[in-house]
N, C-alpha and C positions, 0 to 999 in steps of 0.2 A: 167575513175578513173582515177585519179593521184593514184601515190605511196607514196607521200611526198607533204602536202601544206605549204605553209608560210603563217601565218598571220603575217598580218604588220602594220594593223591600230588597234588602240587602243579599237574601239566600238564592232570588230569583235572578240578581244584577249577576252576584257570584256561576249561575247554570248560564245563563245566555255566553257568556265571556269565555265559557270552555270553549277549544278551540274544536272539537268535533262537533259539538253540540251546535254550534255559530255557525258549521258547515249541516246541518241538518233541518237548525233554524231556514238556511237559503233554500234546498232542496224541497224544502217542505210548501214552498211557494207555490207547487203542485200538491196533491195528497198522496201520499202514498203511507204502504207497508214498510214493516222491518224491513222484509225481504227484496222490495224492489227500493229501498234505500241505500241497502245493503249494496248492491248492486250498482246504481247512481254513482256511487260514493269510493269502493271499493276496499269496505270493512268487514268484518267479519260479521252477520247476522247476530250474532248473541251482544256483542256489543252495541251497536245500533239499538236495539229492543231495550239494553241497558238505560242506554242516554236518552229513549222515548218518553221511557218513565220517568224520569227524572225533568225533563222539558212537560211531562202534562201534570206532573205533581203542583210544578211553578205555575201554571195555567199558560206556559208557554206555546202549545201546540194540544189541538183536542183531535178529539174522535170524530171523525167525518161520516166513516158508516165500517160497516161489519160485513164482511161478504165470507159465505157458507161453500168450503173447496172440500167437496166427501166428508168427512171425519172432522175436519180442521176448519175452524172460526176464523179468517184474517179478517184484523184490525188497521185499519188506513186513519190515518191521522193526518192532520194540517194544520200546518202555523194561525196561529188567534190574530196574528197580522202581518203585513206585509213587509213593515221595518219597525225597530224598535227605539226607544229612548231610554236611557236610564237616568232618572231626577236626581238633582242632585243631594236629594232630601237621604239618598239610601247613604251618604257620607255623613249624615246627622250633625253631630257637634262641627265638623271639619268643613263642611258645605259653606261655598262663600256669603258671606254679607254685606250688601250693601249698604247698608246701614252705618258701618264699622269708619269708613272712611272716605265720605264721598266727595269725589273732586272731578268732575265736567271733564279735565282733560285728559286722567290717567285712563288706559287702555284695562288697566286691573280691573279699576272700577266696573267700565263697560262690561267686560268679561261677567262680574260679579254679580251684574244688572240681568245679562244673561241667563243666568247660572239660575235666580230667581223666577225670571218668565219661564224656563224651562221648569221649574219645581210646581207653580202655581198655575199654570195652563194646565200642567201635567194634572194636577187633583181635581180643577172642574174637569177634568175631560173622566177624569175615570167616575167621579163622583154624577157625570151627565151620562154615562153609556149606562151604569148600575139602575140609572130611575129614567133607560130609555130618551132620554132628551138629547137635545145638543145645548152648545155654546155660544152662546152669541161675543162674536169677536171681529175686530179689525185689522189689515194689515197689509203696510205697503211695502216693498221691494225694489230700490231704483237703482242706479248706477249713474257718476255724472263724475267727470275728467275736469280736473281743476286746472286753469291755467297756471296760477301761482301760486304760491302759500297764502299770497294776502287778499286770492279768492279764495279758497279756503275758508279762511276766518271770517270773513264775512259772513260765507255762506251759514256757518254755522250760527254768529250773531241776530243773522235776518233769524232763522229756523227756529231758537231757542227763543223770541222775542215773539215770535206766532205762535206758538205753541201755549205758551204763557198768557196768551190774550185770546186766546179758544177758553182755557181752560177757566180762566178768569172770569169768560162769556158767561158758561154752559154749567159752571158750577152751582150747588144747591145744594147747604148744607141741609137744611133744613125743609125737605120735600118726603111728604106723606111717599113712601113707597121708593126710594130712591133708593142706587145701590152705585156703592161705592166703584169705579173703573179704575186698572191703573195705564197709563200713558207714558210708554219705553220708546226713548226716541235715538238712535244711535249710528253712528257715520265711524269708516274706520277704510285703512285702505286694504283694497283686495291682496289677498296676498300671492307670490307669484306662482304660478303654476311647478316650479321643480322644487320641493322641497329645502334640496341644496343652496336654492340660488338665492345671493345676495342681495337684503332689501335696494331699491334705489336709493343716491345719493337726496336729502332732503333739497328744497328748493332754496337760491340763494336767499341769505335772508332769513330763514326759519326759520322759530323758536321751535329749540330742544330740549328735551327734559332727558337726564340722563336712566333714570328708574323705568322711563317711557315713551321710548320712542316712536315706539306704534302708535301712541295714542292718538295722533291728530289722522284722518284718510288723507293719503295725497293722490296722485294721480290714477284715476282710472275709466273704464271704456264707459264711456256716455249714453248706455242703453235703457232707457226705463224701463221697467218692468210692471203687469198688472196689481196690483192689490185687492180683496173680495173680502166679504161679509160672508165670514160663517153661517148666521142663523139671524135672523131681524132681531131685535129684543121682545116682538113677542112668544118667539121659542127659545126663549133664555133658560135654561136652567134654573131655577130657584128652592135646587136642596139643598 
């Protein structure tokens, strides 16, 4: 079972979003037959069996084993992954495109960057999985609490300069066998715990943009988190 699987087909996305099927997928974190799932979920076995077949057809569940019970063969299924991400490619022509309106201070542009990240890394994972390889990636996740809007601005400027310096130092347009990589850096305020909570007022003197009040990050708890390398360059998928 994979940690995360990417759903790239519209029909598979539609199947996964069905309320009953999503419950079945969650329940199949542990293998089970239609009869076992019917008991767990309180649903008729015939209905569970129908949805299982649809999920299997779209590659979201797979046969784990078959058990003989008298004259009956019981099919035991399991989910193909612990969790699923629907790629923006499912939306095809209406998926976000960061090249349409690049704007470093726009929350919507940051969202478009995130959408492209999911789409591209998802495609890499799908190809690497089929080839039995891993994908070389690197990620950093950290939290920082700014004392003022001025500090936030200074942080963003210094971060941008550091990234530009590193890219300039290591970029080699003509290296034989070189491969292009995408670097994405984002900074945003951590949402309030309650969906109905009203966002905190900006620091005095902070610049705001009517269309993108969430564009820059405001205060956040300072708890740096570890990043990691999923694979070394030697393990990188080259399919």
